C-alpha positions as CSV (number, residue, x, y, z in Angstrom):
1,M,-67.6,-76.1,69.2
2,Q,-64.4,-78.2,69.7
3,S,-64.1,-80.6,72.6
4,D,-61.0,-80.4,74.9
5,N,-59.5,-83.5,73.2
6,E,-60.1,-81.9,69.7
7,R,-58.5,-78.6,70.9
8,K,-55.5,-80.4,72.4
9,A,-55.0,-82.4,69.1
10,T,-55.1,-79.1,67.1
11,D,-52.7,-77.4,69.5
12,D,-50.3,-80.4,69.4
13,S,-50.3,-80.5,65.6
14,A,-49.7,-76.7,65.5
15,A,-46.8,-77.1,67.8
16,E,-45.3,-79.9,65.7
17,D,-45.6,-77.7,62.6
18,I,-43.7,-74.9,64.3
19,F,-40.8,-77.1,65.3
20,A,-40.8,-79.1,62.0
21,V,-38.8,-76.3,60.4
22,L,-36.0,-76.4,63.0
23,K,-32.7,-78.1,62.0
24,P,-30.3,-79.6,64.6
25,S,-27.7,-77.1,65.5
26,T,-24.0,-77.8,65.4
27,P,-22.7,-79.7,68.4
28,D,-21.4,-77.5,71.2
29,P,-17.6,-77.9,71.5
30,Q,-17.8,-78.1,75.4
31,F,-20.2,-81.0,75.2
32,E,-18.0,-82.7,72.6
33,V,-15.1,-82.5,75.0
34,M,-17.2,-84.1,77.7
35,R,-18.4,-86.8,75.3
36,A,-14.8,-87.5,74.2
37,Y,-13.7,-87.8,77.9
38,R,-16.5,-90.3,78.7
39,A,-15.7,-92.4,75.6
40,D,-11.9,-92.5,76.3
41,T,-10.8,-95.7,77.9
42,S,-7.3,-94.6,78.7
43,E,-6.3,-94.6,82.4
44,L,-4.2,-91.5,81.7
45,K,-7.2,-89.4,80.4
46,M,-7.9,-86.1,82.0
47,N,-11.2,-84.3,82.1
48,L,-10.8,-80.9,80.4
49,A,-14.4,-79.9,80.6
50,L,-15.5,-76.7,82.4
51,G,-14.4,-76.2,86.0
52,A,-11.2,-76.7,87.9
53,Y,-9.0,-79.6,86.7
54,R,-8.4,-82.1,89.4
55,V,-6.3,-85.2,89.8
56,D,-7.8,-88.5,91.0
57,G,-7.2,-87.5,94.7
58,G,-9.3,-84.3,94.2
59,E,-6.3,-82.0,94.4
60,P,-6.1,-79.2,91.8
61,Y,-4.0,-80.0,88.8
62,L,-1.7,-77.1,87.8
63,F,-0.5,-77.1,84.2
64,E,3.3,-76.4,83.8
65,V,2.5,-73.2,82.0
66,V,0.6,-72.0,85.1
67,K,3.5,-72.9,87.4
68,K,5.9,-71.1,85.1
69,A,3.7,-68.0,85.1
70,E,3.5,-68.1,88.9
71,R,7.4,-68.3,89.1
72,E,7.7,-65.3,86.8
73,L,5.3,-63.3,88.7
74,A,6.9,-64.1,92.0
75,S,10.3,-63.0,90.7
76,S,9.2,-59.8,89.0
77,D,9.0,-56.4,90.6
78,L,5.3,-55.9,91.0
79,N,5.8,-52.8,93.3
80,K,6.4,-50.5,90.3
81,V,3.9,-47.7,90.3
82,P,2.5,-46.7,86.9
83,A,3.5,-43.1,85.9
84,S,-0.1,-42.2,85.4
85,S,-0.8,-42.8,89.1
86,H,1.6,-40.0,90.0
87,L,-0.4,-37.5,88.0
88,K,-3.5,-38.0,90.2
89,H,-1.7,-36.8,93.4
90,Q,-0.2,-33.5,92.0
C-alpha cells in the first residue's frame, strides 16, 4: 500500500506528464497591446487596451472619427419611419 507521500509523488508526476505535451499558445493580441503600452517610453502614448480611452485628466478621449459620426447623425433626418412599419398598422 502506498503512503500519502508516495501517492502524492505519483499524482504529481502524472500531472506533469499530462501537461508536458502542451505547447505555448500564440500571444493574445490584446495582451500584446498592453505590453507595448507599458514598454513605450513616449509621453504622447495612449493606452488602446480594452475599456474606454481616457486622457490624463480621466476624461473620455473621443477619436475624430467618432466626433464626425456624431455630427453626421445629428444632422441627418432620423425621424424617417421604415416602410415596413406601416404594414403592421394596416
